[in-house]
All heavy atoms as TSV, in Angstrom:
chain	resi	resn	atom	element	x	y	z
A	1	MET	N	N	-9.834	-10.245	8.251
A	1	MET	CA	C	-10.063	-11.278	7.284
A	1	MET	C	C	-8.720	-11.912	6.942
A	1	MET	O	O	-7.749	-11.224	6.701
A	1	MET	CB	C	-10.693	-10.646	6.044
A	1	MET	CG	C	-10.830	-11.587	4.916
A	1	MET	SD	S	-11.399	-10.872	3.329
A	1	MET	CE	C	-12.613	-9.709	3.781
A	2	LYS	N	N	-8.672	-13.208	6.902
A	2	LYS	CA	C	-7.450	-13.925	6.556
A	2	LYS	C	C	-7.631	-14.596	5.204
A	2	LYS	O	O	-8.600	-15.302	4.968
A	2	LYS	CB	C	-7.115	-14.974	7.617
A	2	LYS	CG	C	-7.004	-14.391	9.022
A	2	LYS	CD	C	-5.926	-13.348	9.089
A	2	LYS	CE	C	-5.894	-12.731	10.483
A	2	LYS	NZ	N	-5.200	-11.508	10.580
A	3	ILE	N	N	-6.676	-14.351	4.308
A	3	ILE	CA	C	-6.751	-14.867	2.950
A	3	ILE	C	C	-5.449	-15.587	2.628
A	3	ILE	O	O	-4.373	-15.116	2.995
A	3	ILE	CB	C	-6.981	-13.709	1.953
A	3	ILE	CG1	C	-8.298	-13.015	2.269
A	3	ILE	CG2	C	-6.962	-14.202	0.520
A	3	ILE	CD1	C	-8.574	-11.814	1.413
A	4	ASN	N	N	-5.558	-16.702	1.894
A	4	ASN	CA	C	-4.353	-17.448	1.534
A	4	ASN	C	C	-3.579	-16.734	0.424
A	4	ASN	O	O	-4.025	-15.740	-0.143
A	4	ASN	CB	C	-4.697	-18.888	1.153
A	4	ASN	CG	C	-5.515	-18.985	-0.113
A	4	ASN	OD1	O	-5.506	-18.109	-0.967
A	4	ASN	ND2	N	-6.246	-20.085	-0.229
A	5	LYS	N	N	-2.405	-17.250	0.093
A	5	LYS	CA	C	-1.505	-16.614	-0.875
A	5	LYS	C	C	-2.166	-16.456	-2.249
A	5	LYS	O	O	-2.005	-15.434	-2.909
A	5	LYS	CB	C	-0.219	-17.443	-0.984
A	5	LYS	CG	C	0.890	-16.755	-1.708
A	5	LYS	CD	C	2.176	-17.544	-1.610
A	5	LYS	CE	C	3.318	-16.792	-2.244
A	5	LYS	NZ	N	4.593	-17.478	-2.088
A	6	GLU	N	N	-2.908	-17.453	-2.673
A	6	GLU	CA	C	-3.589	-17.369	-3.967
A	6	GLU	C	C	-4.622	-16.243	-3.962
A	6	GLU	O	O	-4.718	-15.471	-4.915
A	6	GLU	CB	C	-4.273	-18.696	-4.282
A	6	GLU	CG	C	-4.962	-18.710	-5.626
A	6	GLU	CD	C	-5.626	-20.037	-5.937
A	6	GLU	OE1	O	-5.285	-21.055	-5.298
A	6	GLU	OE2	O	-6.487	-20.053	-6.814
A	7	GLY	N	N	-5.355	-16.135	-2.878
A	7	GLY	CA	C	-6.346	-15.064	-2.756
A	7	GLY	C	C	-5.705	-13.685	-2.761
A	7	GLY	O	O	-6.233	-12.743	-3.358
A	8	LEU	N	N	-4.552	-13.567	-2.096
A	8	LEU	CA	C	-3.830	-12.289	-2.085
A	8	LEU	C	C	-3.421	-11.899	-3.494
A	8	LEU	O	O	-3.519	-10.728	-3.884
A	8	LEU	CB	C	-2.598	-12.383	-1.181
A	8	LEU	CG	C	-2.872	-12.552	0.307
A	8	LEU	CD1	C	-1.555	-12.789	1.050
A	8	LEU	CD2	C	-3.603	-11.362	0.877
A	9	GLY	N	N	-2.978	-12.871	-4.277
A	9	GLY	CA	C	-2.589	-12.604	-5.657
A	9	GLY	C	C	-3.761	-12.130	-6.500
A	9	GLY	O	O	-3.626	-11.212	-7.319
A	10	ILE	N	N	-4.918	-12.722	-6.284
A	10	ILE	CA	C	-6.121	-12.316	-7.018
A	10	ILE	C	C	-6.483	-10.875	-6.678
A	10	ILE	O	O	-6.779	-10.077	-7.569
A	10	ILE	CB	C	-7.292	-13.271	-6.706
A	10	ILE	CG1	C	-7.010	-14.647	-7.324
A	10	ILE	CG2	C	-8.607	-12.700	-7.221
A	10	ILE	CD1	C	-7.954	-15.735	-6.871
A	11	ILE	N	N	-6.430	-10.532	-5.409
A	11	ILE	CA	C	-6.753	-9.166	-4.996
A	11	ILE	C	C	-5.772	-8.180	-5.634
A	11	ILE	O	O	-6.184	-7.144	-6.174
A	11	ILE	CB	C	-6.738	-9.034	-3.460
A	11	ILE	CG1	C	-7.886	-9.834	-2.856
A	11	ILE	CG2	C	-6.826	-7.560	-3.042
A	11	ILE	CD1	C	-7.818	-9.984	-1.357
A	12	LYS	N	N	-4.479	-8.488	-5.588
A	12	LYS	CA	C	-3.472	-7.602	-6.193
A	12	LYS	C	C	-3.740	-7.396	-7.677
A	12	LYS	O	O	-3.664	-6.282	-8.185
A	12	LYS	CB	C	-2.063	-8.171	-6.003
A	12	LYS	CG	C	-1.441	-7.855	-4.692
A	12	LYS	CD	C	0.000	-8.342	-4.684
A	12	LYS	CE	C	0.731	-7.847	-3.470
A	12	LYS	NZ	N	2.136	-8.254	-3.459
A	13	ASN	N	N	-4.052	-8.477	-8.380
A	13	ASN	CA	C	-4.307	-8.368	-9.818
A	13	ASN	C	C	-5.559	-7.558	-10.125
A	13	ASN	O	O	-5.580	-6.781	-11.075
A	13	ASN	CB	C	-4.424	-9.751	-10.455
A	13	ASN	CG	C	-3.097	-10.439	-10.574
A	13	ASN	OD1	O	-2.058	-9.806	-10.625
A	13	ASN	ND2	N	-3.119	-11.763	-10.607
A	14	GLU	N	N	-6.596	-7.724	-9.341
A	14	GLU	CA	C	-7.851	-7.010	-9.576
A	14	GLU	C	C	-7.762	-5.540	-9.191
A	14	GLU	O	O	-8.253	-4.680	-9.909
A	14	GLU	CB	C	-9.002	-7.672	-8.801
A	14	GLU	CG	C	-9.392	-9.018	-9.334
A	14	GLU	CD	C	-9.942	-8.974	-10.748
A	14	GLU	OE1	O	-10.768	-8.091	-11.054
A	14	GLU	OE2	O	-9.529	-9.819	-11.562
A	15	GLU	N	N	-7.152	-5.257	-8.056
A	15	GLU	CA	C	-7.077	-3.884	-7.549
A	15	GLU	C	C	-5.972	-3.067	-8.213
A	15	GLU	O	O	-6.124	-1.872	-8.399
A	15	GLU	CB	C	-6.839	-3.888	-6.030
A	15	GLU	CG	C	-8.014	-4.348	-5.212
A	15	GLU	CD	C	-9.150	-3.352	-5.192
A	15	GLU	OE1	O	-8.929	-2.142	-5.421
A	15	GLU	OE2	O	-10.289	-3.786	-4.950
A	16	GLY	N	N	-4.855	-3.710	-8.504
A	16	GLY	CA	C	-3.702	-2.976	-8.984
A	16	GLY	C	C	-3.002	-2.298	-7.816
A	16	GLY	O	O	-3.443	-2.379	-6.672
A	17	VAL	N	N	-1.894	-1.637	-8.104
A	17	VAL	CA	C	-1.108	-0.959	-7.081
A	17	VAL	C	C	-1.034	0.522	-7.441
A	17	VAL	O	O	-0.573	0.869	-8.527
A	17	VAL	CB	C	0.317	-1.546	-6.981
A	17	VAL	CG1	C	1.154	-0.763	-5.992
A	17	VAL	CG2	C	0.265	-3.016	-6.592
A	18	VAL	N	N	-1.490	1.379	-6.541
A	18	VAL	CA	C	-1.433	2.825	-6.746
A	18	VAL	C	C	-0.846	3.437	-5.477
A	18	VAL	O	O	-1.408	3.261	-4.388
A	18	VAL	CB	C	-2.833	3.415	-7.036
A	18	VAL	CG1	C	-2.739	4.901	-7.287
A	18	VAL	CG2	C	-3.484	2.711	-8.216
A	19	LEU	N	N	0.263	4.132	-5.603
A	19	LEU	CA	C	0.984	4.630	-4.429
A	19	LEU	C	C	0.578	6.045	-4.009
A	19	LEU	O	O	1.169	6.602	-3.103
A	19	LEU	CB	C	2.498	4.554	-4.684
A	19	LEU	CG	C	3.029	3.152	-4.985
A	19	LEU	CD1	C	4.529	3.200	-5.228
A	19	LEU	CD2	C	2.686	2.166	-3.878
A	20	HIS	N	N	-0.439	6.583	-4.633
A	20	HIS	CA	C	-0.981	7.880	-4.211
A	20	HIS	C	C	-2.494	7.721	-4.046
A	20	HIS	O	O	-3.112	6.855	-4.679
A	20	HIS	CB	C	-0.664	8.977	-5.237
A	20	HIS	CG	C	-1.296	8.718	-6.572
A	20	HIS	ND1	N	-0.683	7.934	-7.519
A	20	HIS	CD2	C	-2.469	9.107	-7.099
A	20	HIS	CE1	C	-1.459	7.866	-8.582
A	20	HIS	NE2	N	-2.557	8.561	-8.350
A	21	ALA	N	N	-3.071	8.543	-3.180
A	21	ALA	CA	C	-4.506	8.450	-2.923
A	21	ALA	C	C	-5.293	8.799	-4.185
A	21	ALA	O	O	-4.933	9.713	-4.930
A	21	ALA	CB	C	-4.893	9.375	-1.778
A	22	TYR	N	N	-6.342	8.035	-4.417
A	22	TYR	CA	C	-7.240	8.272	-5.547
A	22	TYR	C	C	-8.652	7.900	-5.121
A	22	TYR	O	O	-8.847	7.129	-4.174
A	22	TYR	CB	C	-6.815	7.442	-6.764
A	22	TYR	CG	C	-6.963	5.943	-6.537
A	22	TYR	CD1	C	-8.096	5.258	-6.951
A	22	TYR	CD2	C	-5.972	5.222	-5.879
A	22	TYR	CE1	C	-8.237	3.900	-6.725
A	22	TYR	CE2	C	-6.094	3.865	-5.654
A	22	TYR	CZ	C	-7.233	3.202	-6.082
A	22	TYR	OH	O	-7.371	1.862	-5.841
A	23	LYS	N	N	-9.631	8.470	-5.791
A	23	LYS	CA	C	-11.011	8.095	-5.496
A	23	LYS	C	C	-11.361	6.857	-6.314
A	23	LYS	O	O	-11.169	6.833	-7.526
A	23	LYS	CB	C	-11.963	9.236	-5.812
A	23	LYS	CG	C	-11.930	10.315	-4.756
A	23	LYS	CD	C	-13.083	11.266	-4.935
A	23	LYS	CE	C	-13.086	12.277	-3.802
A	23	LYS	NZ	N	-14.202	13.210	-3.954
A	24	ASP	N	N	-11.887	5.850	-5.615
A	24	ASP	CA	C	-12.273	4.630	-6.313
A	24	ASP	C	C	-13.571	4.858	-7.084
A	24	ASP	O	O	-14.100	5.970	-7.121
A	24	ASP	CB	C	-12.351	3.443	-5.348
A	24	ASP	CG	C	-13.475	3.547	-4.331
A	24	ASP	OD1	O	-14.333	4.449	-4.437
A	24	ASP	OD2	O	-13.499	2.706	-3.416
A	25	ILE	N	N	-14.100	3.820	-7.656
A	25	ILE	CA	C	-15.264	3.923	-8.516
A	25	ILE	C	C	-16.506	4.483	-7.802
A	25	ILE	O	O	-17.373	5.070	-8.434
A	25	ILE	CB	C	-15.571	2.566	-9.188
A	25	ILE	CG1	C	-16.527	2.725	-10.347
A	25	ILE	CG2	C	-16.074	1.564	-8.174
A	25	ILE	CD1	C	-16.607	1.532	-11.263
A	26	VAL	N	N	-16.561	4.331	-6.480
A	26	VAL	CA	C	-17.700	4.876	-5.723
A	26	VAL	C	C	-17.345	6.159	-4.975
A	26	VAL	O	O	-18.115	6.644	-4.161
A	26	VAL	CB	C	-18.311	3.831	-4.757
A	26	VAL	CG1	C	-18.904	2.668	-5.536
A	26	VAL	CG2	C	-17.305	3.349	-3.745
A	27	GLY	N	N	-16.151	6.696	-5.249
A	27	GLY	CA	C	-15.773	7.980	-4.671
A	27	GLY	C	C	-15.091	7.936	-3.317
A	27	GLY	O	O	-14.995	8.954	-2.644
A	28	VAL	N	N	-14.592	6.773	-2.909
A	28	VAL	CA	C	-13.908	6.621	-1.628
A	28	VAL	C	C	-12.402	6.755	-1.849
A	28	VAL	O	O	-11.843	6.121	-2.753
A	28	VAL	CB	C	-14.226	5.254	-0.986
A	28	VAL	CG1	C	-13.454	5.054	0.302
A	28	VAL	CG2	C	-15.724	5.127	-0.735
A	29	TRP	N	N	-11.729	7.574	-1.026
A	29	TRP	CA	C	-10.273	7.707	-1.138
A	29	TRP	C	C	-9.633	6.371	-0.826
A	29	TRP	O	O	-9.936	5.735	0.184
A	29	TRP	CB	C	-9.747	8.801	-0.210
A	29	TRP	CG	C	-10.058	10.156	-0.736
A	29	TRP	CD1	C	-11.005	11.018	-0.259
A	29	TRP	CD2	C	-9.469	10.805	-1.858
A	29	TRP	NE1	N	-11.040	12.159	-1.033
A	29	TRP	CE2	C	-10.095	12.057	-2.024
A	29	TRP	CE3	C	-8.469	10.451	-2.754
A	29	TRP	CZ2	C	-9.755	12.948	-3.029
A	29	TRP	CZ3	C	-8.121	11.342	-3.761
A	29	TRP	CH2	C	-8.760	12.573	-3.892
A	30	THR	N	N	-8.745	5.935	-1.697
A	30	THR	CA	C	-8.125	4.615	-1.661
A	30	THR	C	C	-6.644	4.763	-1.968
A	30	THR	O	O	-6.245	5.694	-2.661
A	30	THR	CB	C	-8.799	3.711	-2.717
A	30	THR	OG1	O	-10.211	3.729	-2.491
A	30	THR	CG2	C	-8.296	2.289	-2.667
A	31	ILE	N	N	-5.827	3.835	-1.458
A	31	ILE	CA	C	-4.384	3.870	-1.721
A	31	ILE	C	C	-3.837	2.449	-1.702
A	31	ILE	O	O	-4.462	1.538	-1.135
A	31	ILE	CB	C	-3.650	4.752	-0.676
A	31	ILE	CG1	C	-2.303	5.236	-1.194
A	31	ILE	CG2	C	-3.545	4.050	0.676
A	31	ILE	CD1	C	-1.714	6.403	-0.418
A	32	GLY	N	N	-2.689	2.279	-2.314
A	32	GLY	CA	C	-2.043	0.965	-2.274
A	32	GLY	C	C	-2.782	-0.046	-3.119
A	32	GLY	O	O	-2.987	0.144	-4.306
A	33	ILE	N	N	-3.226	-1.101	-2.478
A	33	ILE	CA	C	-3.947	-2.180	-3.151
A	33	ILE	C	C	-5.362	-2.232	-2.582
A	33	ILE	O	O	-5.725	-3.096	-1.803
A	33	ILE	CB	C	-3.219	-3.527	-2.974
A	33	ILE	CG1	C	-1.772	-3.410	-3.450
A	33	ILE	CG2	C	-3.945	-4.637	-3.735
A	33	ILE	CD1	C	-0.890	-4.580	-3.091
A	34	GLY	N	N	-6.134	-1.205	-2.889
A	34	GLY	CA	C	-7.531	-1.162	-2.477
A	34	GLY	C	C	-7.781	-0.819	-1.022
A	34	GLY	O	O	-8.848	-1.115	-0.501
A	35	CYS	N	N	-6.829	-0.196	-0.341
A	35	CYS	CA	C	-6.999	0.117	1.076
A	35	CYS	C	C	-7.630	1.500	1.256
A	35	CYS	O	O	-7.215	2.462	0.611
A	35	CYS	CB	C	-5.659	0.051	1.798
A	35	CYS	SG	S	-4.961	-1.614	1.775
A	36	THR	N	N	-8.610	1.584	2.130
A	36	THR	CA	C	-9.289	2.848	2.397
A	36	THR	C	C	-8.970	3.394	3.786
A	36	THR	O	O	-9.307	4.534	4.090
A	36	THR	CB	C	-10.814	2.692	2.245
A	36	THR	OG1	O	-11.274	1.653	3.109
A	36	THR	CG2	C	-11.178	2.350	0.802
A	37	TYR	N	N	-8.353	2.568	4.629
A	37	TYR	CA	C	-7.962	2.967	5.986
A	37	TYR	C	C	-6.555	2.463	6.261
A	37	TYR	O	O	-6.137	1.443	5.737
A	37	TYR	CB	C	-8.905	2.370	7.032
A	37	TYR	CG	C	-10.247	3.051	7.077
A	37	TYR	CD1	C	-11.284	2.643	6.261
A	37	TYR	CD2	C	-10.458	4.124	7.936
A	37	TYR	CE1	C	-12.508	3.277	6.288
A	37	TYR	CE2	C	-11.687	4.765	7.982
A	37	TYR	CZ	C	-12.696	4.341	7.152
A	37	TYR	OH	O	-13.910	4.984	7.178
A	38	TYR	N	N	-5.873	3.180	7.141
A	38	TYR	CA	C	-4.549	2.764	7.619
A	38	TYR	C	C	-4.731	1.902	8.865
A	38	TYR	O	O	-5.795	1.922	9.489
A	38	TYR	CB	C	-3.689	3.992	7.927
A	38	TYR	CG	C	-3.370	4.806	6.694
A	38	TYR	CD1	C	-4.054	5.980	6.415
A	38	TYR	CD2	C	-2.386	4.382	5.805
A	38	TYR	CE1	C	-3.767	6.718	5.270
A	38	TYR	CE2	C	-2.097	5.116	4.660
A	38	TYR	CZ	C	-2.796	6.279	4.405
A	38	TYR	OH	O	-2.505	6.998	3.273
A	39	PRO	N	N	-3.710	1.127	9.258
A	39	PRO	CA	C	-3.824	0.268	10.443
A	39	PRO	C	C	-4.221	1.025	11.713
A	39	PRO	O	O	-4.845	0.464	12.608
A	39	PRO	CB	C	-2.432	-0.344	10.590
A	39	PRO	CG	C	-1.897	-0.360	9.204
A	39	PRO	CD	C	-2.432	0.914	8.568
A	40	ASN	N	N	-3.898	2.315	11.799
A	40	ASN	CA	C	-4.267	3.096	12.982
A	40	ASN	C	C	-5.714	3.569	12.956
A	40	ASN	O	O	-6.155	4.285	13.843
A	40	ASN	CB	C	-3.325	4.285	13.152
A	40	ASN	CG	C	-3.417	5.283	12.006
A	40	ASN	OD1	O	-4.255	5.164	11.118
A	40	ASN	ND2	N	-2.529	6.263	12.020
A	41	GLY	N	N	-6.452	3.186	11.912
A	41	GLY	CA	C	-7.863	3.532	11.817
A	41	GLY	C	C	-8.159	4.825	11.075
A	41	GLY	O	O	-9.318	5.143	10.821
A	42	LYS	N	N	-7.120	5.560	10.708
A	42	LYS	CA	C	-7.331	6.813	9.978
A	42	LYS	C	C	-7.653	6.503	8.512
A	42	LYS	O	O	-7.044	5.633	7.905
A	42	LYS	CB	C	-6.097	7.708	10.058
A	42	LYS	CG	C	-5.870	8.260	11.443
A	42	LYS	CD	C	-4.715	9.227	11.451
A	42	LYS	CE	C	-4.542	9.791	12.863
A	42	LYS	NZ	N	-3.491	10.806	12.904
A	43	PRO	N	N	-8.600	7.252	7.955
A	43	PRO	CA	C	-8.946	7.019	6.555
A	43	PRO	C	C	-7.899	7.602	5.614
A	43	PRO	O	O	-7.180	8.542	5.960
A	43	PRO	CB	C	-10.273	7.758	6.394
A	43	PRO	CG	C	-10.214	8.849	7.406
A	43	PRO	CD	C	-9.445	8.269	8.576
A	44	VAL	N	N	-7.819	7.045	4.441
A	44	VAL	CA	C	-6.974	7.585	3.384
A	44	VAL	C	C	-7.569	8.932	2.979
A	44	VAL	O	O	-8.790	9.081	2.886
A	44	VAL	CB	C	-6.926	6.618	2.179
A	44	VAL	CG1	C	-6.185	7.229	1.011
A	44	VAL	CG2	C	-6.297	5.297	2.599
A	45	LYS	N	N	-6.691	9.908	2.736
A	45	LYS	CA	C	-7.143	11.249	2.365
A	45	LYS	C	C	-6.460	11.701	1.089
A	45	LYS	O	O	-5.381	11.219	0.732
A	45	LYS	CB	C	-6.807	12.247	3.467
A	45	LYS	CG	C	-7.510	11.994	4.768
A	45	LYS	CD	C	-7.111	13.038	5.784
A	45	LYS	CE	C	-7.727	12.742	7.126
A	45	LYS	NZ	N	-7.269	13.684	8.141
A	46	GLU	N	N	-7.068	12.663	0.436
A	46	GLU	CA	C	-6.490	13.268	-0.750
A	46	GLU	C	C	-5.065	13.738	-0.446
A	46	GLU	O	O	-4.802	14.308	0.612
A	46	GLU	CB	C	-7.338	14.455	-1.190
A	46	GLU	CG	C	-6.842	15.130	-2.441
A	46	GLU	CD	C	-7.726	16.274	-2.883
A	46	GLU	OE1	O	-8.591	16.722	-2.102
A	46	GLU	OE2	O	-7.549	16.726	-4.020
A	47	GLY	N	N	-4.152	13.486	-1.351
A	47	GLY	CA	C	-2.773	13.923	-1.202
A	47	GLY	C	C	-1.855	12.914	-0.522
A	47	GLY	O	O	-0.639	13.091	-0.527
A	48	ASN	N	N	-2.416	11.838	0.069
A	48	ASN	CA	C	-1.574	10.821	0.701
A	48	ASN	C	C	-0.737	10.102	-0.349
A	48	ASN	O	O	-1.200	9.827	-1.452
A	48	ASN	CB	C	-2.410	9.778	1.438
A	48	ASN	CG	C	-3.085	10.270	2.703
A	48	ASN	OD1	O	-3.960	9.598	3.199
A	48	ASN	ND2	N	-2.711	11.412	3.230
A	49	ILE	N	N	0.515	9.818	0.011
A	49	ILE	CA	C	1.440	9.081	-0.846
A	49	ILE	C	C	2.161	8.060	0.031
A	49	ILE	O	O	2.527	8.368	1.168
A	49	ILE	CB	C	2.474	10.023	-1.493
A	49	ILE	CG1	C	1.761	11.042	-2.384
A	49	ILE	CG2	C	3.512	9.236	-2.289
A	49	ILE	CD1	C	2.671	12.132	-2.920
A	50	ILE	N	N	2.359	6.847	-0.493
A	50	ILE	CA	C	3.094	5.815	0.227
A	50	ILE	C	C	4.152	5.214	-0.681
A	50	ILE	O	O	4.097	5.359	-1.904
A	50	ILE	CB	C	2.154	4.712	0.767
A	50	ILE	CG1	C	1.385	4.031	-0.368
A	50	ILE	CG2	C	1.213	5.265	1.817
A	50	ILE	CD1	C	0.528	2.843	0.069
A	51	THR	N	N	5.107	4.523	-0.069
A	51	THR	CA	C	6.134	3.812	-0.836
A	51	THR	C	C	5.632	2.403	-1.144
A	51	THR	O	O	4.631	1.944	-0.575
A	51	THR	CB	C	7.436	3.692	-0.020
A	51	THR	OG1	O	7.182	2.853	1.121
A	51	THR	CG2	C	7.956	5.057	0.412
A	52	GLN	N	N	6.353	1.696	-2.005
A	52	GLN	CA	C	5.985	0.312	-2.305
A	52	GLN	C	C	6.067	-0.547	-1.047
A	52	GLN	O	O	5.202	-1.398	-0.822
A	52	GLN	CB	C	6.876	-0.271	-3.399
A	52	GLN	CG	C	6.479	-1.678	-3.805
A	52	GLN	CD	C	5.085	-1.745	-4.395
A	52	GLN	OE1	O	4.785	-1.035	-5.344
A	52	GLN	NE2	N	4.238	-2.605	-3.862
A	53	THR	N	N	7.064	-0.326	-0.217
A	53	THR	CA	C	7.193	-1.086	1.035
A	53	THR	C	C	5.999	-0.814	1.948
A	53	THR	O	O	5.428	-1.742	2.530
A	53	THR	CB	C	8.509	-0.726	1.750
A	53	THR	OG1	O	9.602	-1.076	0.903
A	53	THR	CG2	C	8.647	-1.474	3.066
A	54	GLN	N	N	5.609	0.448	2.077
A	54	GLN	CA	C	4.437	0.788	2.892
A	54	GLN	C	C	3.180	0.152	2.314
A	54	GLN	O	O	2.314	-0.327	3.051
A	54	GLN	CB	C	4.269	2.303	2.984
A	54	GLN	CG	C	5.333	2.975	3.817
A	54	GLN	CD	C	5.293	4.488	3.685
A	54	GLN	OE1	O	5.121	5.031	2.597
A	54	GLN	NE2	N	5.461	5.163	4.821
A	55	CYS	N	N	3.094	0.131	0.989
A	55	CYS	CA	C	1.953	-0.487	0.315
A	55	CYS	C	C	1.867	-1.970	0.666
A	55	CYS	O	O	0.798	-2.467	1.020
A	55	CYS	CB	C	2.095	-0.290	-1.189
A	55	CYS	SG	S	0.855	-1.129	-2.176
A	56	ASP	N	N	2.980	-2.663	0.557
A	56	ASP	CA	C	3.009	-4.096	0.869
A	56	ASP	C	C	2.647	-4.348	2.328
A	56	ASP	O	O	1.863	-5.257	2.631
A	56	ASP	CB	C	4.390	-4.678	0.566
A	56	ASP	CG	C	4.732	-4.644	-0.915
A	56	ASP	OD1	O	3.806	-4.528	-1.757
A	56	ASP	OD2	O	5.935	-4.724	-1.233
A	57	ASP	N	N	3.189	-3.540	3.232
A	57	ASP	CA	C	2.886	-3.691	4.657
A	57	ASP	C	C	1.411	-3.436	4.935
A	57	ASP	O	O	0.770	-4.161	5.696
A	57	ASP	CB	C	3.742	-2.744	5.503
A	57	ASP	CG	C	5.213	-3.118	5.527
A	57	ASP	OD1	O	5.551	-4.258	5.140
A	57	ASP	OD2	O	6.022	-2.263	5.933
A	58	LEU	N	N	0.873	-2.400	4.317
A	58	LEU	CA	C	-0.536	-2.065	4.507
A	58	LEU	C	C	-1.423	-3.187	3.993
A	58	LEU	O	O	-2.362	-3.617	4.664
A	58	LEU	CB	C	-0.845	-0.754	3.780
A	58	LEU	CG	C	-2.253	-0.208	3.854
A	58	LEU	CD1	C	-2.677	0.041	5.295
A	58	LEU	CD2	C	-2.361	1.084	3.048
A	59	PHE	N	N	-1.115	-3.691	2.831
A	59	PHE	CA	C	-1.875	-4.784	2.229
A	59	PHE	C	C	-1.877	-6.019	3.130
A	59	PHE	O	O	-2.934	-6.591	3.408
A	59	PHE	CB	C	-1.284	-5.118	0.865
A	59	PHE	CG	C	-1.977	-6.225	0.125
A	59	PHE	CD1	C	-3.274	-6.071	-0.310
A	59	PHE	CD2	C	-1.318	-7.406	-0.154
A	59	PHE	CE1	C	-3.917	-7.092	-1.006
A	59	PHE	CE2	C	-1.933	-8.419	-0.848
A	59	PHE	CZ	C	-3.246	-8.265	-1.278
A	60	LEU	N	N	-0.695	-6.388	3.613
A	60	LEU	CA	C	-0.616	-7.571	4.472
A	60	LEU	C	C	-1.305	-7.327	5.810
A	60	LEU	O	O	-1.911	-8.244	6.364
A	60	LEU	CB	C	0.842	-7.972	4.675
A	60	LEU	CG	C	1.543	-8.476	3.424
A	60	LEU	CD1	C	3.020	-8.752	3.699
A	60	LEU	CD2	C	0.860	-9.727	2.878
A	61	ASN	N	N	-1.252	-6.112	6.315
A	61	ASN	CA	C	-1.915	-5.790	7.578
A	61	ASN	C	C	-3.433	-5.949	7.442
A	61	ASN	O	O	-4.097	-6.390	8.374
A	61	ASN	CB	C	-1.566	-4.372	8.018
A	61	ASN	CG	C	-2.125	-4.031	9.364
A	61	ASN	OD1	O	-3.310	-3.718	9.490
A	61	ASN	ND2	N	-1.279	-4.096	10.371
A	62	VAL	N	N	-3.966	-5.602	6.297
A	62	VAL	CA	C	-5.409	-5.664	6.087
A	62	VAL	C	C	-5.880	-7.088	5.818
A	62	VAL	O	O	-6.889	-7.520	6.363
A	62	VAL	CB	C	-5.817	-4.746	4.901
A	62	VAL	CG1	C	-7.267	-4.968	4.513
A	62	VAL	CG2	C	-5.569	-3.295	5.254
A	63	TYR	N	N	-5.139	-7.858	5.021
A	63	TYR	CA	C	-5.653	-9.130	4.541
A	63	TYR	C	C	-5.023	-10.378	5.154
A	63	TYR	O	O	-5.506	-11.477	4.923
A	63	TYR	CB	C	-5.498	-9.208	3.024
A	63	TYR	CG	C	-6.396	-8.216	2.324
A	63	TYR	CD1	C	-5.884	-7.068	1.738
A	63	TYR	CD2	C	-7.765	-8.434	2.262
A	63	TYR	CE1	C	-6.704	-6.148	1.098
A	63	TYR	CE2	C	-8.593	-7.522	1.637
A	63	TYR	CZ	C	-8.062	-6.392	1.053
A	63	TYR	OH	O	-8.880	-5.499	0.435
A	64	VAL	N	N	-3.932	-10.246	5.902
A	64	VAL	CA	C	-3.287	-11.455	6.448
A	64	VAL	C	C	-3.405	-11.477	7.952
A	64	VAL	O	O	-3.359	-10.495	8.619
A	64	VAL	CB	C	-1.795	-11.511	6.030
A	64	VAL	CG1	C	-1.122	-12.716	6.648
A	64	VAL	CG2	C	-1.705	-11.587	4.516
């Protein structure tokens, strides 16, 4: 999915930034800015931690 800069800002504001894995409202492991999978296709798991740079890269990989 490709989203423009304004759309990316809306997603960031709605999702927030969390650098450790957490269960979202429906119980899915999530990290960063609403990401449930890594670019390699592996799902986010309990105990995963990322840096802000990794978060930004993951976010852009998913939405841009």
